[in-house]
N, C-alpha and C positions, 0 to 999 in steps of 0.2 A: 332755657336751653344752655347746657354747659358746653365748654369747649371740647371736653373729652370725658367719656364714660368707659371705665373698664369693668366689664360685666362678669359676674359669676366666679370670680377668683376667691381663694381662701386667703384672707388677710391675716398675716402673722404679726403679732405684737409681743412685747415682753410679758404680757399677762395671759396670752393664749392665742388661739386662732379661730376664725369664724368666717363663713362664706358671706361675702358682701359685694356690693357694687361701689366703685370708687368714682366720685364725680370731681372733675378738675376744671377750673377756669382761672385765667391769668396766672398760670403756673403754680396755683395753690390748691390744696385739697379743700373742696367746699362741702363735701358730704361723704360719709361712709354709710351707705344705706343698705337696708335689708333687701335681698333680691325680690323683685316684683314691686318695689315702691314707686315705679313709674318714672324714674328720672330718665332724661334723654340728653344726648350729646351730639354736637355737630360731627364729631368723630367718635366711633365706638370700637372697642377692642374686646373680642371674646376671650376671656380668660378662664373659661370653664375647665375644671379639673387641673387648674394651674395654681401655684402659690404666689402670693404677692408679699414680698418682704420690703421693709423700708430700705432705701438706699443706704449702704454701709457708710459709716463715718470712721475714717482711719486717723487716729490722733498722733501718729508717729511715722513721718515720711521724710526721706532724704531724696533730694533731686540735685545731684552734684554738678550738672553741666550748664548752669546759667551762663557762664562765660566761655565754656569749652563745649558747646553743644554739638560741634561736629564729631566729637569723640565720645563724650560722656552723656549719660541720661539727661534729657532736658524736659521742660514742661510738656512739650507736645508728646514725646514718647511715653513719659511716665503717666500722663493723664489719659492717654489712649489706653494704656494697660489698665488703669483704674476703672475707666468707664466700661470697658469690655468685661472686666471682672466684677462689676456691680458696686464699686466704691464711688459714691457720688459727691462726697465731701472729704477733702484731705486737709491735714494740718501739717505745715511745713516746719521741720526742725531748722534751727537757725545757724547750723555750723557749716552749711554749704555756701560758697561764694555766690552772691554777695551776702556775707555773714550779717545777720540782722541785729547788729549791736548798736546801731544809730538809726534815727528816723530817716536819714537820707538813704541808707541801704534798704531799710524796710520799704520805703516807697518805691525804690527801684525794683525790688522783687515783686511788689504788688503790680507794677506796670507790666512786667514781663508776663506774669500770670494772666492778667486780664487780656493780653494779646494772644496767648498760646494755650491756655488750659481748656480741656474738654469737660472738666468737672469744677464744682465750686471749691474754694480753698480759703483756709485761714492761715495766718502767719504767726509763728512763735518768735519771741525776741530772745536775744542772747545777753545775759548779764554775767559779769565777772569782776575781778579786781579793778579793772579800768573803768567800770560803769559809774557814772555820776547820777545824782538825783534827777537832774534835768533830762538825762537820757531816758530814764524810766517814765517820767511824766510825758515826754514827747511820744514815746512808743505806745503808751496806753491810750493817748489821744488819737493815735493813728489806727488803733484797733487791734493791738496785739492780743492774741488769745491766751498766751501764757508767757512767763519769763523763765527761761531755762538756765539752770545752774549745773555745772559739771564738776564733780568732786575729784575725779581721777583721770578722765579722758574725755575727748570730744572737741575736735577741731583745733583752733589756734591755742597753743600752750599758754598764751597771755591771758586767756579767759578761764583757765582751770583754777578753781578755788583751792584744790588740794587740801592741805591740813590747816589752812588759815581759818581758824574758828572766828576770829574777829571779822574777816570778810564775809563768812557765811552768815553771821548774825546781822551785819550791816546790810547785806543784800536782801535777806529775808524781811528785814524791817522796811526797806524801801518798797518791796513788793506789797507788803501788808498795807502800807500807807496809801497806796492807790487802789486797794481792794482787789489786787490781782491774784493769780494762781502761779506759784513757783513750781515748775517742773524740775524734778531732781533726778539726775543720772548719778547713782550712788557709787560705791566702791572705795577702796583704800589705795591711794596712789603709792604709799610706801610699801605696802604688802605686795602689790602687783610688781612694783619696780624691783624689789629684792628677789622675789621668786623668779622673775624673768631673768635677772642677772645670774642667779644660781643655775637655772636650767641651761642658759647659754654656755656658762662655764663648764657644766657637766658634758654638754655635747662637744665642746672644744677638746676636752680631755679624752673623750671617746674617739674622736677623729685622730688625735695624736697617737692613740693606741692602736689605730688601724681599722676602726669601725667605719663602715660605709653606709649604714642605714640612715636615711633622712629622718629628721624630727617628725613626730607624729601629731595628729590632732589632739590626742590625749596629753601630750607634753605641753601644747599650748594651753589646753583647758586647765592643767594643773597650776598655771600661773595666775589664773582668775578664779580662785575658789569661792565657795558660797560665803565663807567668812568675810571676804572682801566686800561683798554685796551687803551683808548684814551690818558691818561696821559703818558703811556709808548711810544706810537707812537709819540706824540708831542716832547717828550725829544729826542728820537732817531733822528727824522728828523731835529730838530733844531741843534743838534751837527753835524750831517752828512752834513748839509748845510755849516757849518763852515769848516769842515775837507775835504770836497770834496769826501766823501766816497760813493761808490755805496752800497745801502742797499736793503735788501729784508725783507719785513714785514710779520711775521708769523701769521697765524690763525686769520684773520679779522672775526668779528662776529656781527657787528652792522652798522647801518646807520651812526652813529657818526664817526666811524673809516673810512668809505668810504669818508665822507666829509673831514676828515683830510688828507687822501691820495690825494684827488683831489686838495686840497690847496697847498700841498707841492710838487706835481709832477713837477711843472714848475721850481722849484729851487733846487730839490734834485734828483739825478739819483736813481730811485727806482722801485721795483716791489713788488707785493703783492700776497697773496694767501688766499683761503678760504678752509676749510675742507669740504669734501663731506657731513659729518653728518649735518653741519649747513645749507646746501642747501636742505636737505631732510626732516629733522624733526623739530618739534616745541616743545616748553617747555612742553606742555601738553603730547605729546608723550614721551618725556624724563621722565616725572614723572611716566608714565605708565611702563617704563622699570625698575623702581626702581634703585638699584645700578648699573645696566648695562647702565643707562643713565647718569652716572657721567663721564664727560669729562671736560677738560679745554682748551679754555674757555667754559663755559656752553652753552648748546643749548638754544637759545633765543626764544622770542615771534614770532608769525607768521609774524608780520609786519617786524621784523628784517630779518627773513628768506626771505621774498619776496624782501626786499631791496637788499640783497646779490645776489639773482637770477638776479635782474635787472642790478646790477652793473657788474655781470659776462657777461651777454649778451652784455652789452655796452663796454666790455673790459676794464672797469675801475678797475676791479680785474683781474690780469693777469692769474692766474692758479688755478686749483683745486688739492688738495692733499688729501691723505688718513689719514695722521698722524697716520699711523698704530701703535697702542699701544695695543698689544695683551695680556691684563690682563687675567689671567686664570680664568675659571669659579669658581673654588674653592675660589679664592681671591675676586671675585665679590660677591659671595654668603654671605660672612661675612658682607656685607653692609646691608642686610635685618634687622639685629639686631642693627647695628650702622653704619650709612651712612659714618661716618668719618673714618671708617676702610677700606673703599673701595678705592683701587688705581684708580685714574682717567685714562680713556682711553678706546677705542674700537678698535677691529681689523677692518681693512678696505682695505688691499691690494687686496684680492681676489674679493671684491665687489666694487672697485673703478669704473671699467667700467660699471658694472651692475647698480650702483647708477646713473651714467650719462645717461645710457639708460633709466632708470626709469624717469628721468627728460625730456628726449626726448619724451617718451610716453605721459607725461603730457602736452607737448607743452611748457614747461618752457625753454628748450634749443633746438638747432638744432644740427644735426650731425657735421656740420662744427664748431660749438661752442665747441663741445667735442674735435675735433682734435686740435683746437687752444689752449684750456685751459688745456688739459691733455697730450699734446704731444709737439706742436710747441713752445708755450710760456715758459714752464719750461726748455726746451732744450736751447732756446735762452737766457733766463735769467741767466743760469748757464754755458754758454759757450760750450754747447755740440752740438749745431745746426750748420750746417745741417746734421752732422753725425747721430744725434738722432732727433726724433720728426718730421720726414718728410718722405714722399715717393716720392723721386725725384732722378734723376740720381746722383750718388755719395753718397747717404745716405746708412747707414746700412739697410739691408733688414729685418727690424723689423716690423711685421704687424700682424693684426688680420683679420681672415676671419669670418664674421658675417652673420648668416642666419636670415634675417628679417621675415621669415615665420614660424620660430620655436620658440614658447614661452619657457621661462625658469622660473620654480618655484624655488625660493631661499630657501634653507633648511640648517639647522645646520649640517646635516649629510654629506653634500657635501663640507664642509669647510676643508681646509688642514692646516690652522693655528692651533697651539697647543691650542689656546683659545677655539676652538671647537664650537663657536657660532657666530651669526651675528644678529645685530639689524634689518637687512632687512628680517629676517626669515618670510616666508609666503607671500612675495611679488612675483608677477608674472610680468616679463617684456616680451615684445612682440617679442624679438629676442633672439638668442642664439649664444654664442661664439663657433664656429665650430672648429677652429684651430688657433694656435698662432705660429708664426715663429720668431726666433731670428737669425739675420745675415744669413737668408736664410735656416735655419735648423728648422724643425718641433720640437717644444719643448712641446707643449700641444695639445691634441685633444679630443674633446667631454668630457671635464671636467677631463681629466687625464693627468699626466705628461708623457712625452715621452723621453726616453734616460737617460743619466747621466748628472750631473752638468757640464755646459760648459760656465757659465757666466764669463765675463772678467771685469777687472777694467777699468773704463773710466775716463778721466780727461779733463779739459778745454784745 
């Protein structure tokens, strides 16, 4: 007798989909059985005519309010949004206080998560010019899922590698020596810096001449061109080839970046990601969002979006992430008067699955594509598979029950992030997340959280 049997659902995996009964005990999948095999459970759930997807694994999440939780997003609000949206494992980027640049801060963040998280979580470490060999050794022992390098921007300026190729080589060698993965946020700091200065000077001259128009989303985007992204990717891959470091490239946004990844893949062990926003929106839509459309890298032209979709279908891009950056509405609103006062970022945890289902509705992706790019590949790339990212015997029983016959209207009022909004507002997707399970326990149902925080720290 199993603890839980979910009967009659269509189980979706990266390789396809098939009707099956799911048997769970002790929080683990014990069997994926053909219907009628006679398995029984103490608790049974009828999933007839429903879809069962593996719980999503989001490899790029920011929670800024560890120390300022009364105002900013904290573990409780972010992971409520995650659970309701079908994301059962998150990986925490290291740039939010406490910045995980030392084992002391790493353990502090872990303790906060174990007290407040509704979903399982992994922690990414921050490395930069101040990092010593001992820091890397201590954080890998503590369970760091990756070591993040920022070439142009990302948190404390003291941890930006910038154009220092000696530091880039040193840090990648340190990560290689412990068998770790180096997450690379690319781009060119000098190109961004100079283009931003020129844009600001142009705007100042226009104001002096009597212009009253505020700077636009397009003006911001022009300071972060695809060339900047490509320069950072080429540098990181060139050094990683020499050092033998496995790297993960963050936030691809262009065909040029896809081409670079394709060229380096044969000589560098690497994976790559695309943000869900870059798959959904075009630069025209971003302009319509005003300050809410400011993210980095910027949302690109339709042709770039379509190239990213094609590369994801072909598995040339490994995974989709939310880059959940829950800038508060009050902080975004300041950008209507001055776009440069707008912190970049969009919330995305609660809508990651919905974004993917919207792409399925459009015919841009298939459900197996979603299982691959949002569950299997992120779990494999960061050493969490097959415990996470799969529905097979031995995996954690993390799954979504999806009703394909019930549409969902996405609304700001349904969002649990403290940001309180979503750029998907007003979209209708053809299916609905009915329930979400974490290690065999119901954590969300019909858009509401169930129970108390029970998330666990997970490590490679």
